C-alpha atoms as one frame of an Amber mdcrd trajectory, in Angstrom:
protein
 128.634 185.739  67.733 126.567 186.910  64.785 127.269 185.699  61.266 127.776
 188.969  59.385 128.045 189.493  55.654 129.735 192.701  54.483 128.763 193.876
  50.975 130.102 196.547  48.671 129.919 197.250  44.957 131.915 199.173  42.401
 131.564 199.438  38.660 132.704 202.040  36.157 129.333 202.628  34.582 127.999
 205.537  32.582 126.096 206.501  35.695 129.291 207.576  37.397 129.997 209.994
  34.545 126.562 211.543  34.857 127.451 212.638  38.373 130.225 214.766  36.877
 132.623 213.833  39.648 135.592 213.776  37.262 136.707 210.288  38.206 135.813
 206.645  37.832 135.112 204.423  40.794 138.071 202.255  39.835 140.368 205.168
  40.657 139.568 205.148  44.363 137.939 201.725  44.856 141.263 199.955  45.589
 141.677 202.150  48.657 138.235 201.559  50.099 137.673 197.972  48.941 141.035
 196.627  50.100 140.502 198.255  53.458 137.101 196.630  53.839 138.535 193.253
  52.883 141.269 193.561  55.500 138.756 194.719  58.101 136.471 191.747  57.429
 139.347 189.287  57.636 140.218 190.648  61.059 136.683 190.260  62.395 135.754
 187.072  60.538 133.008 188.739  58.508 132.228 187.392  55.046 133.256 189.992
  52.487 131.589 190.417  49.093 132.816 192.883  46.486 130.798 193.031  43.275
 132.329 194.662  40.226 129.641 194.291  37.588 126.112 195.598  37.321 123.157
 193.292  37.759 120.666 195.948  36.769 119.952 197.956  33.629 118.987 200.968
  35.702 121.198 203.032  37.994 123.760 200.816  39.754 122.323 201.630  43.168
 119.550 199.140  42.436 122.206 196.417  42.265 122.753 196.772  46.009 119.202
 195.531  46.557 119.864 192.499  44.343 123.046 191.642  46.230 121.407 192.071
  49.631 118.591 189.751  48.567 121.143 187.248  47.274 123.036 186.984  50.551
 120.525 187.918  53.243 119.496 184.360  54.075 123.138 183.269  54.337 123.866
 185.542  57.303 122.324 186.842  60.507 122.954 190.409  59.378 124.124 192.111
  56.202 126.127 195.327  56.372 126.004 197.322  53.157 128.735 199.900  52.503
 128.981 202.041  49.349 132.324 202.067  47.563 132.847 205.737  48.426 133.072
 204.839  52.118 136.373 203.928  53.789 136.997 202.032  57.022 138.934 204.314
  59.365 138.799 202.288  62.590 139.531 198.582  62.247 138.867 197.983  65.948
 135.163 198.778  65.621 132.930 195.718  65.853 129.641 195.701  63.984 128.194
 193.444  66.696 128.359 196.403  69.076 125.489 198.158  67.289 123.232 195.225
  66.412 119.695 195.366  67.769 117.613 192.226  67.440 114.392 194.138  68.119
 114.548 195.795  64.675 115.281 194.733  61.097 117.050 197.736  59.533 119.600
 200.039  61.133 120.373 203.200  59.198 121.312 206.844  59.719 120.166 210.255
  58.558 122.227 213.057  57.079 121.271 216.656  56.360 119.075 215.473  53.490
 117.342 212.654  55.335 117.883 208.904  55.277 121.186 207.837  53.755 121.566
 204.280  52.480 125.296 204.487  51.819 125.743 202.379  54.944 123.046 200.300
  56.570 122.447 197.037  58.394 119.641 194.632  57.559 118.712 191.545  59.566
 117.940 188.148  58.128 114.197 187.961  58.680 111.097 187.298  56.645 110.097
 190.939  56.979 113.467 192.166  55.706 113.362 189.872  52.707 109.855 191.032
  51.816 110.894 194.651  52.295 113.826 194.297  49.896 111.609 192.605  47.329
 109.081 195.417  47.591 111.866 197.984  47.344 113.248 196.396  44.199 109.795
 196.208  42.641 109.726 200.032  42.609 112.786 200.404  40.370 110.943 200.990
  37.070 108.662 203.590  38.610 111.513 205.467  40.254 113.943 205.336  37.362
 111.313 206.722  35.005 110.607 209.584  37.383 107.016 208.585  38.170 107.232
 208.873  41.932 104.366 209.106  44.340 106.819 210.411  46.905 110.196 212.048
  46.480 112.684 212.806  49.179 114.727 215.962  48.914 117.715 213.931  47.738
 119.210 214.242  44.258 117.393 212.303  41.567 120.130 209.724  41.070 119.672
 208.255  44.558 116.724 206.209  43.372 116.951 203.252  45.763 117.302 205.731
  48.605 114.194 207.650  47.553 112.283 204.381  47.341 113.358 203.284  50.825
 112.334 206.658  52.228 108.978 206.262  50.503 108.318 202.851  52.036 109.323
 204.102  55.469 107.283 207.304  55.298 104.210 205.487  53.995 104.709 202.896
  56.767 104.568 200.017  54.303 103.926 196.794  56.229 104.381 198.707  59.479
 107.895 199.697  58.404 108.462 202.292  61.091 108.660 199.771  63.908 111.240
 197.764  61.960 113.686 200.659  61.488 116.217 202.039  63.917 117.991 205.340
  63.244 121.389 205.806  64.809 123.797 208.727  64.972 125.349 209.015  61.522
 128.858 209.202  62.955 128.536 205.592  64.088 128.939 204.322  60.523 128.434
 207.215  58.131 130.742 210.111  59.013 131.348 212.647  56.277 134.404 214.603
  55.238 135.116 217.025  52.412 131.403 217.836  52.207 129.109 220.545  53.571
 128.222 218.152  56.383 131.729 217.404  57.682 131.560 215.544  60.975 134.251
 212.831  60.751 136.478 212.611  63.793 139.529 210.519  64.539 138.365 207.127
  65.774 135.167 207.015  63.726 134.405 203.684  62.065 133.706 204.877  58.525
 134.537 207.924  56.438 131.952 208.446  53.678 132.421 210.843  50.761 129.184
 210.955  48.780 128.997 213.230  45.735 132.501 214.589  46.253 134.994 215.401
  43.512 138.546 213.974  43.414 137.826 211.324  46.026 141.040 209.375  45.479
 143.174 212.306  46.559 140.916 213.022  49.499 140.821 209.424  50.727 144.607
 209.334  50.559 144.796 212.326  52.893 142.975 210.328  55.580 145.004 207.118
  55.320 147.489 208.247  58.021 144.567 208.606  60.446 143.235 205.059  60.052
 143.281 203.092  63.293 144.458 199.513  62.812
């Protein structure tokens, strides 16, 4: 059995207001975070919920810091953004692990989405995260040698796409892309694809998320 660490992060920062989503993360975080905690207790995963920023830039860079902090303590780290809710507690992360790669992620209509991803404890992964974090100043200041077609605020995501597309340290052989519905189903967006029984419901860049998450609570499989 793999030793899995499950990480999430929520903080009511000024960044959230710049998205103009009319809510603070603390309004819907109890729904998603408590669900993740319960899920991890059931499957004996180590759960980490960070509630303060470790980075002066956009809070998304904090996820890289936290992954670096815990990567060597586990076989795999599963990162899940706070705007993602567990909707099937029976799903086992071990069922999608692949020891031949180091990062497991999915695409959405805009390309790679880092709202949910798996990263293996390996020397390559650690070096990749360090390289990714080293790009924060360049990306936050808008001086990008490569930009994905994502919105500007998804800076860590743009940087990861950059490293993959430029094949940094042979990145492409270390990545595995899986169907987004495996751990990144959407609802209440233009890319709705969530179905009953899916592992995770993700609502990126959606307004009034608390109300919308509440609508799906009756459909959670426990």
